Structure formats: structure tokens, C-alpha cells
N, C-alpha and C positions, 0 to 999 in steps of 0.2 A: 441394556446396556450401551453406553456408548462407542461401537470396536475401535473407533479410529480418536474417538476423544481428545473587552473587556471593553465591552470592545476595551483593547487595552492603548491607549490613548498612548505610545510613546515614542517619542523622540528621544532619537539616542545619542543626537547632539547634544543632551542635557544629561544623560548618565553616563557621557565614559569622557575621560580627558587626556592626555596626553600627560607621561610621565613630567611635573612639572620639571622646566631647564632652569638652571642658572640665568640671574639677570645679566642680560649682556647690555652694556648704555651705548644709548641712541647716536647713530651721527649726528655731526653736526649738523646742527639746525631742523632734527628729525626728531619726534618721540615716536617710542615701541610703544605699541598699543597695549593694554593691562589683559592678564589673560580672563577667556572667556568664563563667566561663572557657571554653577552650576545651574542647567535648567534654559540659560539663553539663547537667544537664537541670534543670528548678525542682524546689526541693525541696517539699515539702508545703505549707509558709507563705508561700511565694511568688506563687502565685499571688491568693492573700487580697489581700496588699499592694500587690498590681500591680492589683489592682481599686480596692483605695482612693485609689492613687495617680488612677485613672483618674478616680474620683469630685470627687477634687478639682482636675480641668480646669476643671469649670464653678462652682466656687465664687466667689464676688465678688469676691474680695480678688485682684488684680491679681498682685502678689508671689509669693501661694500659687498662682495657677494656673503663672507659671512658673515656681517651684521643683517641683511636680507634674511638669512637663515635662520639666525636666533629670532626676529623677529615673528618671520612665518611659524615660528612655531610654539611661540605664545598664543597662536589664537587658539589654538588647538583642531579640534574639530570643525569648528569653525572653514579650517581652511581646505578640509579634506577634500570636497571635489576638486576644486579648482587645481590642488596637487595631479588631483590625478588625470584631469586633461593637459598638464602639463609636464606629466609621463612623457608624451606624444609630441614635445615643441621639437620643431628643425632645430633648436640651440642642444646641442648637446649638453652643456654647461646644465642649462635650465632643467632637462631633464635627468640627467645624473642626480642632482641634489633634490630635484621632487621625489625622485626615487628614494633617495636614502631616505627623507625626513618620512616618506610612508612606509618605511621598512623602520624606521625607530618609532611606529606607536606604536600605543599601548594603551587597547581598548578595554573596560570595564563593560565586559559584555555581558550581564548580568542584571535585572532589572531587579527590586526589592519585593516585587508579589512574581516571585518565576518561580513556579512551583520545581518539587525538587529535580524533573529527569531533565527540565531546561538546565537547570546549574549544572549537574552531572555532562551535558552533554558541550558546557563550552570550559569545560575545567580543564585547562592546561590548551586549550583551543592553537592559541597562538606559537608556540612550541614544535608544534606537532608539523610533518611533513606535508606539503602538497597533498600526495595520494591519500596518507591518513586524514586529511581536512576532507579532503572530496568522502570518500567510505561513512564518514560524521554526517554532512549533511544528505547523502542518499536514503541514509537510515531513519534519519529525523524527516525526512519527505513522507514517511510513510505515515505519520503521528498526524491525525488529522485535527489533534488536537489546537485550540485558536492559539495558546501558547507556543505552540511550533512552529506558527502560521509567523508569528511575531518574532522567532528566533531565528528564522531561515529570511524573513526582509533585513532582517541587522545585518546578516552574511552578505545578503546581497547589496547592502546601502553599504559596509562598512570593511568585507573581505578585503586584503591588503595584493592578493591573486585577482586581477581582472575576469581572465578563466572563472575562478572558484565563485565569483562574485554571480556571473554572468547563467553559470552552472546553477546555484540557489535561485534563479532568477527562472531558469527553465522546470527547475522542480518544481516550483510551485505550481506554474502553467500546467504541469503534465498532472497533476493533484487533482484534476475534474474526473467526473464532473460532480461538482459538490451537490452536498442533499438543498434542494428545491428553498427547506424550511429556514438554513443557514448561511445561504448564497450570500443575503444580502448584509449581515452583518460581518460577514468574512471578507464582504470586497472595503469595509469600513475600516476595518481593522488591516486590513492592509494598506489604502490608501494613506491612514494615519501612524502606520508605520516608517510606512517613507518619507515621511516629511518633503524637506523642499530638496532632495540631493539630483541632481542632472548626472547622474554615472547612468552609464549607458545602461546595466542590465535594472535600473529602475524607469527609467523611460522602456523597455519595454514591459514593464510588469503595469504599467500605467496606462499603455495600450492595452494589453489584456483587462486591466479592471475595465477600461473604457465595454471593451465588445460584448463582454460578462454584462453588463449594465444594458446596452442595448441591446443584448440579446434576451435579456427577460421581459423586456420593457413590452416587446408584441412587436409586429406588422408596423404600428406606427414609428419607430425607431431604426426600422430599414436605412435611412441614410446616415445615422447614426452607424450604424452596422459596418456601413460599405467604408465611411470614415477611418472607423477602425483594422479594417481589411488593407485598405491603404497604405496609411500609416505603419502595418506591421511588412507590407511586401517591400517598404522600406529598409525594414530594421533587417529583412531577410537578404536585399542585395548588398546594406552593409555591411553585414557580417559573411557574407561571400566573398567579399575581398579580402576581410581578415583572415580568413579560412583560406583562401586560395595561395596567401602568403606563407603561411604556415602547415609543417610538418605535423604539428601535435595534432593527434586524432582528436582528442575533447574539443577543439575547434566544430570539426568536421560534425559529431555529438549535438554540437550546439545548433550548428545548421539546421543539422535534421529535427530540434526541437522547434525551432524558429516553426523550420518546414511543414511542419505538421500543425500548429495551432493556424497557419494559413490556410493551409488545405480544410482543415474546422470549418475555419469563418468562410470562406466563398462558399463552401458546401452548405453553409444554412442560409446563403445570399443568393443561392438555385442557380449561381454562376458554372453551368457545366463547362465551357471550352477551358475558361480560365482553374476549374476544378482540376481537369486532367492535366494543364502544362504544368501545375504544380505537385500534383501525384508526380510526376515525370522526371522531374525536380529531384523530389524526397528520392526516388528509386536511386535516382543518378549518383545522390549525395552518400547513398549507404555505405557504411565500411565494409559489409560483405562479411561480416564474421558474422557466427550460429545467432549470440543474442541481440545483435543488429537488425538481426533479416528477422529472428520471432517477435522482437518489439513493431517491425513494422509490418506484417503479417496481422501480427493483431491490432495494428491498429485499424489497415485498411479491413479488416472483419467488423470494428465495432462502428468505420463510418459508412459500412456499406458497400464499400467503393468496392465490386469483385474483378471488375476486369482486367487491374493490375495484377492479380495473382496466375490471368495465363502469359502470355510469353513475357511482358516485361521483365517481372521478376521470375521466372524459371531460366529464363534466359541469360540475362545478363547474369545470374549468380549460380548458375550451372555446375559449378563445382564443388562448390558449398552445398549446391544439394548433394551433392554426388558422396563424400564427404562426410554428413550428415541426414541418416535417415527421418528424425525428427523433423527438421522442415516441413518434408511430402507431408506428416504427420498433423504441420502446424497448418498448411495451405489446407491439408483436407475437413480438419474441422472449420476453417473458414467460410469452407463451401459447404458443409454439414449446416452448420449453424443460421446463412443464408438459405438453404431448400434448394441449392443447383446439384442434385442428385447426378445429371449431366457430367459436368464437373471432378462430382465427386469422383465417382466410376472411374474417370480419366486419371485422376491423382489415383486413386487407389492401383491400379496398374502398375503405377511406379516403384511402390511399396513393395522389399522384400517377402519371400515367401516363409516360411517358417515351417520348417519339418517336423521339429517337437515341438511339442506341445510344451514344456518346462520354457521355454526360449519365448513362445509365445505370451506365455500367462505372465513372464518378463517384462516383457514388452507392454502387455494391458496394465503392469503393476506402474509401470514408470508413466506412461503416458497419466495414470492418475495423477501421479504426484506433481506431473508439471502440468496442472489444471486444464490436459484434451479429457474433457470426460466423453464426448461424442464419438471422439475415434479411441478412448478406453474400452466401451463399451462396444464396440464395434468388435474390438480384442478381444474380450472375454466370453460373446457369442462363438466368435470363431474357434474359440480354445473348445468349448462344451459340444460344436456340432461337429455331429458322429465320429464320435468317444463315448466310453462306456458309462454312466451314472457312477462306477464305482473307480474310475481311474483318480488320481489324489489331485492332479491338474486342474479334472471338471469340479471337484467338488473345492478346491479354493477357487476356482473360476466364479461356481455359484454363489457363496460368500461374498465375495467384493463386490459382484454385479447385482445381490441382491441392498447392496449398502445405498450402490448409483440411483437404483430405483426409489428406494426410499426418499434419498433425500429430494426427487423431484412428483415424491407423494403417488407410484407405481406403488401402492402397498401392497396389493392382490397378483402382482406377479412376484414382489420381494417375497412374500410369503410361501410362491408356487416354488421358486427356488431351493429356498429352504428344506422343503418337503424333497425335494428331490436331494438336497446336500444327507438329510441326514437318512434316507435311505441309502444313498454310497456310502453314510458312514458306518451305519450296523451290518450292513453285505462286509464289509473290508474287516470289523470287529467279530462277524461269524467267521469270517474265512482264515483270520489267524485266531480261532480255536481260544479265545480268551487274552492274548496278550496286549498288555498295554500298551498305547505308542499317542503321540501328541495327536491322530486323527480320529481314535477308537477309543479315546479318553472317555467315560461314563456320563464324567463331569463337564465333559465340551458338547456332547450330544446335548445334554439334559440345555446347557446354553442357546445352544442353535436354537432347539425345538423352542425355549421362552420368548426367542426373537422372532421364529416367523409365527408364534403367538400375539405378537406385541406389533407386528406388520397386519396378521389379521385384521387385529384390534382396530387400529385406525382407518382400514379400509372402512369396518362396520362403521364408522365415529363418523367417517364420509358420508355413508348414505345414508344416514339419520337411525340408524339401528343400534339404539343406546343400547338395550339389554343384548345387543349379539357383542358388542363390544365389552362390557362387561365382564361378558362371559369366557371371552377372548383372552381379558388382562388376569383374570382371575387362575386360567390355563398355566398363562403365561408366569408367574409366579409360582403357581404350584411346582413345575417345571424348575425357573430356578428365584427366589427368595431375595435374590440382590440385583435384580435387575432394574438398572435405576429410571430407562425410560419406563420401565411398564409404572413401576413406584408414583414416577410424576405424572401419569395420566390415569391412575388410581385418585391420585393429592386430586385431582383440577374434576374431577366427574363433578356432574353439576347436581346441587340439592341432595348430596348422600346423608342416609339413614345416622343417628347418632353411633351405632352400631358401626355401621359401616367405615366411618371416619373414624373412631377408634382403633379399630382393626389394622387400618390405611397409618397409622401414625406409628404402632406400632412396631409394623413390618420395616417402618422407614428408621425407625431407630433400630432394630435389629440388625438392616443392611448397612447402616452407619457404622456401627460397632464391628459389625465382620471387617469393611474396612478400614478402619483403624487398626485390627487385628493385623491384615493384610501389610500394613505400610510397616509396624515395627517389624512384621518375619523380614521384609524387602523393601526397606526403607530408602534403594537407588533406583527403587521398580515406578515408572511413573505415571501408569496404568491407574493403581488403585487408589494414589493421592489427587486424580482427577474425577474418578467415578465417584470419591464421598463429594469433589466441591461442589460438581455438576449436580447431585441429586441435593445436597441441598440448599445450594443454591438455585431449585426451581420450587421446590417445597418452604421446608422450614427447620430450624436449625442455628445451631453457630455460627449465624455469618461471617464473623472473622476468622473462626477457626476454615471458611469454606475456601477465602480470600488467599489465607497463609496455604491452604493444600493447591491450590489453584498455581501458588505461584512458584511453589517447590516442585509441579510438575513440569513447567517452564524451563524451570531450572536445569532438570533433566535431561532434557526433548528441548531446548528449543527453539520459539517461532512454530510452535507445531499449530496448524489450524484450530485442530477441535478443541485444543487446549486453551489457544487465546479465546474459543469461541465461550469455552467452559468461564473463563478468568470474567468475560464481559458479563454473564450473567451473573456471577457470583456479587459483583460492583453493583448492580439492578439490583439485587434483594436485597444491599444494603443500602440503597438509598442513594449510591454515588455515581449520579446519571453521567457525568463527564469521564469519567474514566471507566461507565461502562460503554461509552462511543468511541472513545478512545481504543480499548482494547479490542470492542469487536469490529472496527473500520480494520485493525491491523489483521484480523483473522478474517474478515473477505477481501484483505487483499492477498492474501496467501494461498488463498481457495476462492476467488473470485464466480467461478460458476456455481457454488451451493448457495440453494434458493431458501432453506431454512435459518443460512448465514446470513441470507440479504435481510430476511423477514425479522430475523431479531435487532437487527441494525435500524431496523423502523421504528421497531418499538422503542428502542433505547433513544436517537433522536427525539422520538414525539416527547419521550419523558423529560431529555434535557430542555426541549422547548418550552412545556407547560409546566414544568416543577414538579409533576409528579406522575407516576406513575398507570397509563391506560389502565381503564376498568376493561 
């Protein structure tokens, strides 16, 4: 039982127009341009005409300015980039009229082949406040589907707020790393969706694409990678000036995003001095909040840049570390990930001392929730050390730690932990003289015994002992006939006898019926919905029902990584590999340290690439 459980060649200039204005008579000797046709891109002469009309927005004659404004409106989105540039004109009249024209713009954001998720994203988009639009962009950036990438490109290209346009661009940059199998097609889509726009955000994305293409081409493209790094450094310098003139925190967040990509580029070029200078700038630009420092530490860990975790980060943000102990754990996690035991011990000395086992267990669980798996494992072991086996917190710590170990395939130790957990539970049951409680409930003990045998079965499979593997699975099912993972393992036995296969299928049907009954009795409980979906999605049965049940579990507990993992598997069973990758990517984003979720994502990506499930 799982305990936690087109390239779209779209040029939006042809997909959206302003609300059609009323005709305005041309001035003496001048002919106003005709409205842009759908799918039409500017002719060679039109950019010059647009620039000329923009210049006339600032002339002394009021009626000439009004006429120029009406003429520009007729160009539709062909005038968008030039008007964006005109917002920063030295002429206040030109700047204000350009801003007015952009505010009046109404973009038809959706394309005919957009999936429902993208149509929902853009529904009422223009009417939302800036903070609400930013939240939607952030949410969309978690979706790695090509349609989501195309939609983010539209936002970067046509969002009327230059800050949000840039935020969409940085959100795309921060999506990395893309899977190598799909990187080329995504870059083609990216460049196609950007079109001829010359907005700042679009220029960032073109440089980003050039860096990705150069990096993927190997050593022979070092010169092009260096060119991309130089161009990115220029983007950093330009935006640094913008951020310095503003007290908007988003501008500083954007600067941090630009600097992170610059660090990636110079790191790949193996330019140590430039890397160190860029990292220092990145640390200096950080807002100093718990969220931004968490992102900074995790970035440095991913890039294997350990030295800034010592004095630079600790000393500059000492007050933040005093107020939020999780930042110390973030640093500890990075040190453990990079194998620096000396730094890990030093960081651990700064951690609070937990006298209470309950508090220490709560910390361990919270660390796991935040993806700090190594630190969580460390605290779970500290909870267990020196306390009796029958202690409630020790039992819970062993149960949770066994799941952590199972995820990284340390099956034998996971099974041993559950042996001790069951002994503690049975000791408590004897002490309580038969009184029932959540910890000593006989059904609960049977479920844990089943889990223990399942872990042992997977250990035996890893050793190649199929007979012992089968024996442990049978023991698991004897303890709990509804243990989904044990049933799945039985279903996947190589070359089962007809009798064994028939027995397994009947056990699966019985378990599904039991889950249905549980759902009927507890319609607002997420777990039975997820269990049914997980079991059917990994074996056989009504896959449409499995998808419905999985979606229902996520309605009850939104964004739960284990339930997103289940939904990905259900879509995979249906043969809908695109949605399988979409939801599995979300699961991995929510729980990036889960090895099993990552393995499943790799499987789904291969199926999407090849158009069929791997054998």
C-alpha cells in the first residue's frame, strides 16, 4: 500500500487583434493603413510607417497626435513591439500615448488547438490584477507540456506589463533541465512561438536558446557558448540598472534569475574567476527572505558550488538564519549532497537541540515535506536512537524512515525497521491489555507486516532470488490482501503459471471492490481513491475509472506528489503519454528527491518519444 500516495508554430501576431477601432479619416495628404489581416506579418515597409506614426504622437498639433494614435491602433499587434519601446521615450506625450494604446490592447490569447488547461489559464487573464497574473504564470511554469511552453512564450511576447513579460521569460529559463530527448523540439517551439518580437524578455529567451543549443552541441560549440555567456552578461548589466532605479522586489528577483543563468553558463565554460564573481553578485542581490535564500542554497547545491555556503551566505544573512532554522537544514542538505562531512558537522552544530521526541519527530516530518530527505533521515535516526522500541515516536519514526529507505531501494533495512516497529506495537498492545488504539489496532499491525514482507520481497528480487521474492509476496498478501504494491509485484511476476495468474487477477479484483466500498463509506477521503487508481493503473481494469478516482484524490488533497505520481501512471496505462509526462513532471517537481518518481518520469518520456510503452 502506498502510504503517501508541435511543434506549435504559432505566431500570435496572426492569432490576435485589437478590438477593431472606428475608422478615422486620414489627415491631408496621408492615407491611414488598412487593418492587419489574420495571419499577416508586417511587410518590409510597415515598421518604418509605424515608427513614423509613433513620432507623430509627440507633435504639437493635438489633432495630428489623435490621428497618429488612431492610425497606430489599426496596425494591431504589428505595432506592439514599437509601442513597447515608445513607453520609455523621452517625450512624455509619446510615452503616455504608447502606454494608453498598449493598455487598450485586447489579445485573443488562445489558439484553436490549445488544450483545455491552456484555455482555462487564459480565461479572464487580462482582467486580473498584476499579482494574480504573476501567480498564474508561476503555476503554468510548473507544467512542462509543450502547450504550456507556447503559452508562456505568448505571455513573454504580449503581456502588457514588461515586468511580467520578463517574469514569464525567466520562468521558462528556470524550467531546466529539460529532458535531453525533448530539448531540441522544445527549443524549436520556443523560437517559433517568439516570432520576430524584439521585447527585452524575448531577447533574453533567444540568448537562452542559443546557449542551450551551443551546450548540447558539445565541445566544438565552446565559442558559441562563450558568445551566449557574453550576451547574457549584457542582459544582467542592463537589468541591474533597471533594478537599481526601482524599489520593486520583482525587479530584484528577475536580476537573481538572470544571474543564475549567467552562473550556469560560465560554470559550463569552466571560467573559475568569472564564476566566483558571478556567484558573489548573486549572493549580494538576494532579497534575504527565507524563500529566496532557500532557492539560492538549492541552486548552489545543484551547481555543486560549495564554497559560498560557508561565510558568504552565512554572514551576509545571519539574521535570516537566526529566525528560520530550516535555512540551516537547507545548508546541511547541500553539504550532505556534496559529501562534505566536515561542513555538515559544522552546520549541524548550529541546529537546535530537541529535548522532546515529539518535537524532533515533527521536525523530521517537516523536513521530509520540504524535500530535505537526507536531513529528514538524519533526524528520524536521532529520534530512534536511545529510546525504547515501544515509544510511540520511535514507532512512527521507523514507519516514516522505512518509506524513505524504500524510495532509494534500501529494501532490507526498510524491512528491518518495520520488524522493530511491529514489535513495539505488539508490546504496547500487551501492556494495554487488549484495549484498541490507532497504534495497536490489529488491522494496522497486519498492514505494517504486509509492508515489511513487501520490502523484503523487493530485496530478494534485487538479489535475483525469485523463489524468495514470491514467498515474501505471498506472506504480504496473507497479512493484507489489499496491499496494492504487493499485488502489483505479483502481477508483474515473469512467466507466472495459469493458476498463479488467475489467482492474482482475482486478488486484484477483490482489492478494487474493497477500495470501492471504502470510497462509498468515506467519499471525502483521498487515500482509497488513490489506492484504487494506483492498483488499476499498474495492473489492469477500468483505466477510465482509475483516472477519475485519481483526479478525485487530487481534488481532496491538491498538489500531493504521491497522488500526482498515481495520475501520471493512470494516463500511461491509458496510452495518453502526453498527460502521463505532464502530471509525472508535476509530481517530480513537488518531490524532486524521489528516485522512483524520477524513474517513472523517464519511462513516460520514452513512451512519449517513441509513441509506445517500452517493453
